[in-house]
VOSE-976185 format. One line per 2 residues: number of its first residue (from 1); their letters; for each residue x, y, z of C-alpha. Coordinates in steps of 0.001 Angstrom, whole numbers, plus 500000, padded with zeros to 6 digits. Example, Ala and Ser with C-alpha at 12.3 -4.5 7.8 and 13.67 -1.06 7.14 Angstrom:
1 = AS = 512300,495500,507800; 513670,498940,507140
***
This chain:
1 = MD = 500165,550332,528460; 503533,550397,526717
3 = PN = 502332,549716,522603; 505994,547756,521719
5 = AP = 504656,544908,524796; 504332,541682,523778
7 = EP = 500611,540466,523141; 499703,538518,525902
9 = PI = 499974,534593,525183; 496353,533444,524319
11 = RR = 495231,530587,526338; 493771,527745,525026
13 = PT = 490693,526601,525320; 488984,524414,527303
15 = LS = 486704,521185,527761; 484948,523272,529930
17 = QV = 484269,526022,527705; 483166,523608,524866
19 = AK = 481205,521652,526937; 478986,525259,527919
21 = AA = 478805,526011,524298; 477792,522880,523441
23 = GV = 475585,522702,526437; 476511,519420,527706
25 = SE = 478834,518279,530448; 482137,518239,530059
27 = IT = 482009,513853,530320; 479495,514042,527346
29 = AS = 481729,516338,525332; 484851,514121,525840
31 = RA = 483281,511479,525171; 481466,512955,521992
33 = LR = 484993,514111,520864; 486308,510856,521357
35 = GG = 483937,509360,519084; 482047,507340,521517
37 = SA = 478934,505339,520473; 477023,505993,523775
39 = VA = 476709,509450,522515; 473674,510198,520283
41 = KS = 474493,511198,516901; 473095,514855,517367
43 = TR = 474836,515553,520538; 478203,514523,518978
45 = QK = 477686,517155,516076; 476787,519858,518567
47 = VE = 479567,519213,520028; 481894,519284,517244
49 = RA = 480439,522177,516010; 481177,523916,519434
51 = AQ = 484794,522118,519943; 485351,524227,515714
53 = AL = 483876,527318,516670; 485947,527919,520034
55 = NY = 489537,526222,517505; 489251,523663,520673
57 = MP = 492249,520748,520328; 492073,517839,522138
59 = NR = 495177,516317,523871; 495049,513216,522410
61 = LA = 498220,512094,523969; 497313,512813,527379
63 = GT = 493930,511057,526787; 495818,507845,525800
65 = LA = 498184,507864,528732; 495457,508427,531499
67 = GG = 494100,504728,529798; 491480,506543,526955
69 = AS = 491618,504353,523697; 493903,505699,520816
71 = RQ = 491973,506536,517634; 494807,506685,515431
73 = IA = 496257,503386,513100; 499828,503395,512363
75 = VV = 500245,502645,508816; 503740,501712,507302
77 = LP = 503880,501634,503291; 507458,501605,501294
79 = SL = 506493,503943,498837; 503979,506474,497475
81 = SN = 506084,507427,494339; 503145,505964,492661
83 = IV = 499397,505242,492633; 499706,501495,494067
85 = FA = 500499,502178,497619; 498616,505465,497136
87 = DV = 495310,503303,496577; 495616,501155,499346
89 = LK = 495955,504147,501772; 492758,505644,500184
91 = GL = 490762,502521,501135; 491980,502444,504264
93 = ER = 491087,505919,504961; 487996,505578,503966
95 = RL = 487091,502838,506358; 488522,504236,509094
97 = ED = 486796,507376,508821; 483712,505880,508979
99 = DG = 484680,504977,512215; 485940,508089,513803
101 = YH = 489999,506621,513231; 492569,508321,511559
103 = PI = 495917,506564,509859; 499133,508084,511028
105 = LG = 501554,507456,508055; 505377,506380,507789
107 = IS = 506941,505614,504531; 510271,503165,504238
109 = HY = 511617,503248,500793; 511826,500041,500727
111 = DA = 514552,500285,503564; 514481,497285,506057
113 = SR = 516412,499430,508574; 514245,502280,508148
115 = EE = 510580,499734,508317; 512032,498972,511760
117 = HL = 513249,502208,513101; 509526,503823,511991
119 = LR = 507744,500610,513578; 509158,501021,516735
121 = DL = 508688,505061,516703; 505083,504597,515872
123 = LS = 504136,501690,518169; 505718,504058,520923
125 = WR = 502459,506396,520559; 500161,503357,521501
127 = PA = 498184,503147,518124; 495318,501103,518574
129 = GL = 496389,498947,515359; 499003,498613,512567
131 = VL = 498903,497852,509189; 502039,497367,507392
133 = AP = 503098,496483,503583; 506114,494780,504648
135 = TS = 509587,495323,503079; 511736,492593,504096
137 = GN = 511571,489564,506561; 513610,491234,508949
139 = AA = 514106,489310,512108; 513682,492435,513958
141 = TR = 510469,493778,512251; 508843,490328,512870
143 = AL = 509375,490653,516145; 508203,493358,516890
145 = LR = 505032,493016,514827; 504560,489505,517057
147 = AA = 504945,491303,520254; 502713,493769,519730
149 = EL = 499556,494277,521644; 497314,495430,519146
151 = PV = 495634,494273,515732; 498009,493949,512976
153 = VE = 497454,493473,509337; 500109,492823,506848
155 = VM = 499217,494036,503241; 499438,493196,499339
157 = DT = 500928,489711,499953; 499676,486651,501473
159 = DP = 502617,484169,500750; 504475,485064,503706
161 = DP = 503572,483726,506925; 501704,486880,508769
163 = AD = 502396,487711,512571; 499028,488470,513286
165 = LA = 496418,488828,509855; 496968,489668,506125
167 = VG = 495228,491064,503780; 496200,490335,499529
169 = FS = 497424,488162,497227; 499725,485641,496063
171 = HR = 502469,487406,493879; 503526,484036,493077
173 = AA = 500549,483257,491983; 500203,485962,489794
175 = GR = 503485,485607,488406; 502403,482030,487067
177 = TM = 499079,483805,485907; 501340,485872,483330
179 = AH = 503276,482994,482476; 500069,480685,481510
181 = YL = 498571,483411,479548; 501864,484230,477528
183 = IG = 502369,480173,476868; 498512,480054,475616
185 = RG = 499546,483166,473226; 501954,481230,471781
187 = YR = 505010,482661,473106; 507900,480467,473602
189 = RM = 510910,482613,473902; 510567,484977,476898
191 = AY = 512501,487619,478983; 512543,489519,482257
193 = IG = 513181,492994,483195; 512905,494308,486719
195 = HD = 514074,496796,489157; 516263,496387,492212
197 = IA = 514687,493056,493450; 516688,492970,496375
199 = TD = 514514,495773,497731; 511163,494667,496807
201 = FR = 510348,490816,497814; 506708,490737,496028
203 = AL = 508538,491693,492519; 510816,488710,493438
205 = AR = 507956,486652,494014; 506354,487198,490763
207 = LD = 509408,486350,489403; 509734,483217,490662
209 = GF = 505640,482101,490082; 506796,483172,486358
211 = KD = 509802,481171,486108; 507907,478061,487710
213 = AL = 505047,478131,485277; 507730,478603,482399
215 = SD = 509748,475161,483730; 506438,473589,483827
217 = AG = 505821,473747,480639; 509530,472995,479389
219 = LT = 511213,476308,478715; 513362,478779,480740
221 = LS = 513608,482447,480612; 515522,483331,477643
223 = DT = 517371,487109,479317; 517020,488210,482683
225 = LI = 517730,491947,483141; 517531,493225,486687
227 = LD = 518103,497306,486751; 519319,498977,489668
229 = GP = 517111,501849,491517; 513301,502080,492039
231 = SS = 510772,501531,488938; 510038,504102,487010
233 = VP = 509282,504559,483286; 512514,505932,482186
235 = LG = 514094,502650,483738; 511559,500700,482297
237 = RE = 512425,501887,478798; 516394,502209,479273
239 = GL = 515953,498465,480143; 514149,496856,477208
241 = AR = 516302,499302,474666; 519841,497228,476701
243 = LL = 518412,493982,476481; 517288,494475,473200
245 = SQ = 520990,495349,472570; 522479,492726,474148
247 = SK = 520458,489709,473176; 521952,487282,470708
249 = AA = 518272,486430,469820; 515660,489118,470683
251 = PD = 512717,487710,473005; 509219,486935,471716
253 = AV = 508086,488445,475233; 509360,490432,477700
255 = FF = 507660,490548,481342; 508100,493682,483243
257 = SN = 508191,493926,487033; 505332,496373,486987
259 = DD = 503408,498783,484871; 505670,501322,485526
261 = MA = 508590,499452,483780; 506282,498057,481035
263 = VG = 505252,501451,479902; 508639,502582,479488
265 = GV = 509274,499349,477532; 506336,500757,475421
267 = FH = 507693,504136,474621; 510881,502542,473641
269 = CQ = 509116,500135,471161; 507302,503357,469689
271 = TA = 511123,505060,469254; 512288,501598,467853
273 = GL = 509820,501538,465469; 508725,498163,466718
275 = AL = 504890,496921,466479; 503064,495720,469344
277 = PH = 502722,493017,469707; 503641,492177,466203
279 = DI = 507320,492455,466428; 507500,492031,470414
281 = AL = 504934,491507,473350; 504752,493098,476329
283 = AG = 503713,492426,479929; 503074,494444,483301
285 = FN = 501756,494794,486478; 499279,496139,488726
287 = GL = 496875,497105,486601; 497874,500474,486254
289 = SI = 495912,503261,484834; 498020,505331,482877
291 = GQ = 498994,501680,481199; 495030,501115,479941
293 = AL = 495395,504738,478552; 498088,503943,475677
295 = PT = 497111,503413,472320; 497901,500532,472774
297 = PL = 496405,498948,476036; 499215,497226,478287
299 = TT = 499220,493831,479018; 499111,493025,483042
301 = IA = 497756,491981,486052; 495483,494254,488140
303 = SN = 495258,494057,491955; 492399,495457,493708
305 = RE = 494537,497339,496365; 492190,499929,497477
307 = HI = 489676,497510,498380; 492893,495521,500290
309 = GY = 493009,498831,502040; 489706,498701,502987
311 = VA = 489821,495264,504163; 492612,495529,506405
313 = AD = 491062,498518,508186; 487831,496499,508735
315 = HI = 489968,493520,510114; 491594,496016,512644
317 = LR = 487818,497419,513552; 486802,494330,513535
319 = RL = 488913,493238,516324; 489358,495993,518435
321 = KG = 485006,495105,518943; 486317,491532,519835
323 = EA = 485309,490268,516722; 487348,487350,515380
325 = PP = 488428,488199,511302; 489953,485605,509474
327 = RI = 493725,485281,509826; 494465,485753,505870
329 = TQ = 492239,487004,503652; 492973,486637,499974
331 = ID = 491716,489391,497348; 491472,488295,494008
333 = FR = 493842,489905,491227; 492925,489572,488080
335 = LV = 494719,489023,484441; 494191,492249,481635
337 = PG = 494374,490825,478280; 495209,494338,476732
339 = AT = 496817,494434,473334; 500595,494161,474107
341 = A = 500822,490532,473765
***
């Protein structure tokens, strides 16, 4: 035998070999690996151990094309750059894995055209369901969601009318809640600092709700500063420095589009020698742990993101079982008083 000859290809283990190793029929092995409920737990575990020992990888696509049920849930989120949507994904995974389903993830980066492309691609793989945190009201995307012949759950926002199901809360109401809190604390000259709201309609909804509540109290925003680019701590720090340098009269309080931006504002205050909340009050949104870990905990609104993901996954699983979950499910947010306002 030529020692320089290439190694013969290693044949992939077959389902028949897995079934033989587990001491079951091929049909039982196939059902067990698909997570079939008709297979006893002990049998399923025995088959899974045999498959693992043989490094057997089932052909999920072939099974789906042959009419088998997909065990994948398509998930499209706008970002994973901070913990907000990572928490949603964590809740999704926790619930899906209980029933043997798995998420396949796409990130839109707040780009409506990219979101549409991701949806077309993911839906072509025939997932069992879809979870989406929409980037915009793109007409093509809405048409895709309405035409999808599978359970669709839109998460994090219940203000727009969903194509199928929605799990989340009203961002407009969250903005109103923060305005009412700041007004109740005696602040009257208030400003807003945000990131590019053209790419984040949820942030825009919070701003609209905030302004509505101010208007109800006979007030208006003294300054509004919208910065280019995605939200970040450095952008928030830059934003507050710029707003204070260009304002004719400094605001009593500043509402930021989210906690990332607000934490940056806190850092600017520390550098500029401004005492919180005596010299200026700051407030954010999301309830991130970094904001609560500051020496002066951030005043903010906390969203129950992981629970939103969990409930979204549960609604899909219920629909797949023939049940009818509510079309819109509200998951309460809560105001965190903190100490910066």
